[in-house]
N, C-alpha and C positions, 0 to 999 in steps of 0.2 A: 821629204827625208833626204839628207845629204848623202851623196856618194862618197866612197872611200877611195882615194888615189893609191895605186899600188906603190909599195915602199921603194922599190928600186927601178920601176919603169913608169914614167909619168904619162905614157900613152894608154895605160891600162886602168880602167875603173873597176872597183869591186862593188858587187851588189849583195849586201847581206839579205838573207831571206826574210828577215823581219826586223823590228826596231832594236832587238837586242844585239844585232850585229855580231861582232867577234865572239863575245862570251857564249851566246846561245849556240852559234854554229860550231864553235870549238867543242862544246860538250857533245853535240850530236856526232861530230866526226870521230871523237875519241871513243865513242861507244859502239861503233859499227864499222864494218869494212867499207871502203870507198865504192861509190857507184861509178858506172861508166861515165856519167856526165860530170864527174868530179875529178877527172884526171889532171886538170890544170888547177893547181892550188898554190896558195901562198906558202911561205916557209912555216907559217903557224898552222897550216893544215886547212885554211879557209878556202872554199871553192871560189873560183873566179868565173865571172861572166864578162865578156869583153865587148865593148862598143867602140865606134869611132869617137875620137875626141870631140867633146862638146855635146854629144847626144845624151839625153836624160833617160835613165832606165825607168821602165814602167813595171809595176808589180801586178801579178795576176790577181784578179778579184776573187774573193772568197766564194766558193761554190756551195750549193745546197746538195744534199743527198738525193733530192728529187730531180736534179737536173738530168736531162737526157745524156746518155753516153757513159754514165758511171758504171763501174764494175764492182760487184760485191763478191767477196770470197768468204763463205760461211764455213767455219772450222769447228768441228765438234768432236766429242770424246767417245762416241759410240755409233754403231751403225746397224741397220737391219741385217739379219733377222733377229737381232737382240731387241726385243720389244721393251724399250725403256724410253723415258722422256727425252733424254739427250740424243736419241737416234731419230725418234719420230718428229719431235717439234722442229729441229733445225731443217729436216727434210721438207716439211710442209712450209716452213718459212722460205726456203729456197724456191719452191714451186710457185708460191703466191707472189713473191717479190719479182720473179722473172715474168709472171703472167701480167704484171702491170704494164710491161712493155718498155722499150727504149733504154733498157739497162742490160748489162751482162751479169750473169750469176754463175758461180762455181761453188759446189758443195765439196768440201775436203773432209774425208772420213777415214778412220783407222782401218788398215788391213792387218788381219791377224794370221799368223802362221798356223798350219794345221794343228799343232799341239795346243794352241790357245783356242782355236775354233771349236775343238772337241770339248772344251770346258764351257764355252759361252753359248754356242748354238750347235750342239752335236747332231741335231736332226736336219741340219741344212749346212752341209760342208761345201766349200768352193775350192777349186784348184787354181783359179786365177782371179785377179781383180775384175776382169771383164765379166765373169760369171756372176759375181756378187753384184756388180753394177746392173746387170740384166734383172736380177732378182729385185733389187731396190726399185727399179723403174716399173716392173710388173706390179709390185705391191702398191706403188703410188698411183698407178693408172686406175686402180679400183677404189681409190679414196678421194680423187678430185674429179671435177666435171669438165676438165679441159686437158689439152695435150701439153704436158710440162716441157719447157724448153730451157734447160740449164745443163751445165757440165757436172760430171762427178769424177773427182780425182781421189787418190788414196795416198796416205802416208803410213809408215810402219808403226805398229803399236804392239804392246805386250799386255796380256791380261794379268794384272797383279792379284794373285789369289787372295792374299790377306787384306787387300783393299776392296775387292769385289768390283774393280773398275779397270779401265784401260789406261796405260801410261804411254805417252808418245816416245818414240825412239829417234834420237838424233834431233837435228834442227828442222822443225816442221816448215819454217819459212822457205827452206830450199825447194819445197815441192810446189811453190807458187811461182809461175812465170812472171818475169818483170812486167810484161804488158798487162797483167791482171792485178798488179799490186796497187790498187786504188783504195778501196774500202774493205777492211777486214772486220768480220763479225765473229768474235771468239765466244762460242757457246761454252760456258764454264772456263773463263779466262784463267782463274787461279789454278784449276786442275791442269789446264794445258801448259802452264808455265812453272809449276812447282819445280820441275827438274830441267827446265829449258836452258840449253847452253848454245849460244850463237847470237845471231842478229836480233836486236830488239824488234818486236812487231811494229812499234811506232816509227822505226827507221825504215823498215821495208815498205810500209803503207802510208798513204797520205792521211788516212783517218782510221782509227781502230776503236771499235765498240765492243765492250765485253758484256755478256748477259749472264747474270748469276742465276743458275738453276737450282743449286743444291745447298742445303744448310749443313756444310761439313762440320761446323762447330758443334752442332747437336749430336752428330755421330761420334765425334771425338769425346764429347762429354760423357757418353754412355760407356766408354771403354775403361779398362784398368788405367789408373793414373789420369783419368779423364780431365780433371781440372788443369793439370800441367800441360797436357796435350792441347787442350782448347786454347789456352793462353798463347802457346807457341804457334799454333796454326793460325790464330787470329792475326798475329803479326806478319807471318809469311804471306797469308792471303792478301792482306792490305798492301804489302810491299810489291809483290809480283804483279798485282792488278794495276797498281799505279805506274809501275815501270813500263808495262807493255800496252796500256790502254789510254786513249785520250778521253774516253767517256765510258761510264759503267751504268748499265741498266739493271736495277734490282727488280725482280718480278713481284716482290712483296717486301714488307718491312720485317719479315721473319729472319732475315740474314743480317750479318754484321754491317757496320758502316764502311764505306769505301770513298776514297777521294774522287771528286768529279762525278758523282753519282746522281741518279734520278730513279724514283720508284714508280714503275708502270708495268702492268701486266701486258706483255706483248705476245702472248700466246692465244691461239684460237683452237677451234675444233673442226674436224673435217666435215664435208657436206653430208656424209651419211648420218651423223648424229643430228645435224640441223634438220635434215629431211624427216627423221623420225619425229622430232619435236613439232614440226609444221603439221604433219598428219594428225597428231594428237590434238593440236590447237584448232585444227579445222573440223574435227569430229563434231557432228551435230546431235548425235544420240547421247544426251546427257544422262539418260536413265541407266546406261550400262558403263562399266569401267573399261578403260583401255588396258588396264593392268590385270594380269592373271596370277601374279606371284607376289610374294612379300618383299623381304629386304635382302640385300647382298653387299659384299665388299669385294673389290678387286685390286690387287697390287702385288708387287714383288714381295715374296715371303722372306723377309728378314725382320728381326725384332724391331730394329730402328725405324722401319717403315710403317709404324702404326699398329703392329700386331700385339705388342704389349698392352697398349691402351685399349685395343679392341676386346681382348679377353677380360680386362678389368671392367670396362663399361658393361659388357653383357652380363658378367657375373654379378655386379652390383645391382643392375636393373632387375634381374630375374629373382633376386633374393626377396624382394618385396612386391613384385608385380602380381596382379590377379591372374588366375589361370588363363583367362581369355586373352590377356595382354602379354603373355610370355613372349620373349624375343628370341627368335631363331633366325639364323642367317646362312645363306650360301656364300662360300668364300672361293674366289678364283685367283690363281697365281701359283708360281713356284719360285724357289730360291734356296739359298744356302741353309736357311733355318726351317725349311718346310717340315721335316720330320719332328723337330723339336717343338714347333708350334702345335702340330697335331697331337703330340703326346701331352703337352700342357693343357690343351682344350679337353682332351679325354680324361685327364686326371681330375679336372674340375667339373666334369660331366656337363660341359656347356653344349647347347644345341647348335653347334656350328658344323656344317657339312662342307668338306674340302673337296673341290673338283679338279684341282690342278690348274695348269696354265690354260688361259682362254683369251681370245681376242674380244675386247670390249664391244667391237662392232659386229661380232658374230651372233648367230641365232640363239646360242645358249644363254646369252645375257639379256635377251629381250623379254619384255613382259613384267619385269620387276617394278614395283611401285616406288620403292625408296632405296636410297644408297646411303650407307653409313660409313663415314671416314673420320675416325677419331685421331688421326695422326697429328703429332705436334712437331714432326721433323720436316714436313714438306715446305717448300717455298711457294709454289702454286701447284696444286694437284691436277694434272690433266684429266684424270678419271672423274674428278668432281665436276669439272667443266662439261665433260661429255655426258654425265648423268643429268645435269641440269638441262643441257641442250635437248635431251630426249624426253623432256617434260616430266621427269621424276622428282619426287621429294629428295632433298639432300639434308642429312643431319651431320653437322661437323662442329668441331670445337670453335669457340670464340677466340680466334687466334689471328695474328697478322697475316698468316698465309691464306686465310679465308676471307679477308676483308672485301676483296672484289666480289666473291660469290655471295656474300651476305646482303648485297644490294638486290638480289633476285627474289621474287615473291615465293618461290618454292624452296628456298633455303632456310633451314632452322639451325640456329647456333645455340651452344650451351657453354657454360663455364663451371657448373656445379653438378653434382650427382642428381639433385632434384630437378634441375633444368633439363638434363639429359632424359630423365624419365618422362617429363612433360612432353618433350619433343617426340619421343618414341610413341607415346600414347596417341598423340595427334596424327602422326603419319600412319599409324595402324588403323585408325578409325575414320579418316577423312580422305578426300581425293585431291591430288595436286591441281592447281589452277592452270588453264591453258597458257602457254608462254606467249606474251605479246611479241609482235614482230620486231619491235625496237630492241627488246631484250635478246631475241634470237640473233639480231644483227650484231650486237656487242660481242657475241660469242664466235662470230665467224672469223676466218683467217683474213678475209679482206679487211675487216675493221682492225684486227690485230696488226696487220701490216702497216696500215696508216698510223696507228699509235707508235709502232716501232720507228718509222721514218721521222716522226715528230720528236720522239725521245732521243734518237741517236744523233741529231744535228749537233755539230761542234759548238761548244760553249765559247763565249767571249773570253779572251785571255785576261788575267788580272790587269787592272788599270795602272797599277804602280809598277815602274820599272824594277824596283828592288824586289817586289813580290815575284815578278816573272823570272828574274835571275835566280832567286832563292829556290823557286820551284824546279827550274831546269837543273840546277846544281844538285839538289837533293835527289832528284830522279836519276841523274847520271851516276851519282855516288852509289845509290842503292843498286842500280843495274850493274855497275862494275863489280861490286862486292858479290852479288848473287852469281854473276857469270864466273867469277873466280872460284867460288865454292862448288858450283856444278861442273867445273872442269875436272874435278877429282873423282875418279872411279870409287875410291875408298869412301869419300863423303856420300856419294850417291847411294852406294850399297848400305851404308850405315843408316841413312834416313829413309830408306825404302824406295829409292829410285830404280833399283834393280841392276844387276850386273849386265853389261853389254848394251846399255841404253844410251850411252854418251854419243856414239857416232851412228849415222844412218847406215843401214846395210848396203853393200855394193851390189850391183847387178839387178836382175829382175826380182821384184817382190815375190812373185809366185814361187821362186826357187829358194827363198829365205827360210832357214831352219835354225832358229835361235836355241840356246840352251834352256834348261828348266828354270823357271822363275824362282828367285830368292828374295825374300822380303827384308825389312829392316826394323830398327827399334821402335819406329813410330807406327808400325802396322798392328792390326788387330791380331791377337793371339788366340788360338783355339783352346 
């Protein structure tokens, strides 16, 4: 590749960082603040690298994510003690990625002020981030069979009441030291960047991977004016993910299409569940069952998380089922719609017993023979994977979110009322098969981590120069427009970003006391 001679100094040679040279680098520089290494620039803003006259510049070889010395910063939208998938799965990913060795790992999670902690986890309040960090490490120690070695840092977040989720405050990239800005793993990249204002993640990091956890379009579709919200959100999600990520991993085909994406389940289950499954598989007394209870469901109690479908399936099945085959379930979980779901079940006289919040790994959920998850809003249900790992039957909808699980012998899928009834009768009257060791291995976090590293590797750039230029220009234009819109407090408040979320709080996060949350026109209304 030819060097570029400096316009007004013939002793200086310019080294474009790739074949696009001026155009690509110009777009990158325009969309982010300059780095320390870019203090010497041309008048066009192009960074200079200087050699003695006649020396040929050498480009750095592309590196793999498996190379020793890489540093992964895993950024997520929730944290323990909130028991949700986006707090548990990124935590376990960090632990197992660090456990592979020869890499650095940092987990970056939201810190909530006391007013928001009271709403999200009132039974476990923290005065400082250090206290919450100790809680997280204590919880993790009981879930893995090794000593985790990774860092935990915090960024400020607000609990958005009408969204039922946490919104970042300020530019989250500011909370990542420059020396750790190598590989970013954005767990829920669309959620993290809906209201992001500041440096593009792809400018801060050498490689950015987004993992899509949540089917936000399904949630939007169920709300008032759902069709309009879904269409709008589809465009926003696609735009911010493309602007801030080099690669997107979809956990299943249940979510929308994204640019530069691949579909792979990169989640696993903790060793506790695997251990339960192994004990059942190794049991030699085939005359007695390892299960002493019937069926159950566990999940956050909001209608969109499968509870509407749960009530419908149980009611439909019991209408025609024989007395000996009637379906009753124990239900574990709490959430915003807890009281409404209980009232609806009582009104229909459904045999559902609600036990409130429970840890799936706890004693209270042991001994059940089958797990029913009729949800159509999941991307990949962690609880379904955990139930399979424990050797139970799983009954779930024939849906893209369950495609990975359908490959296991103890999984039963349905798409009609009649098929659901057939599945239920089978799990009521037969015993699950012992889980083969190969299937148990596929559910482990070790295997999931290897799948993640394979899926997250950078893609080859488009072969044609015109395509590369077009891609860079369109991404830059979208980033510039989005950054301009999110700079307005009025716009942020209007679309649900919340007042006071534009700038990061100054001083110690432990002393931060934000105002009461206010929603916007895109939020759920009570």
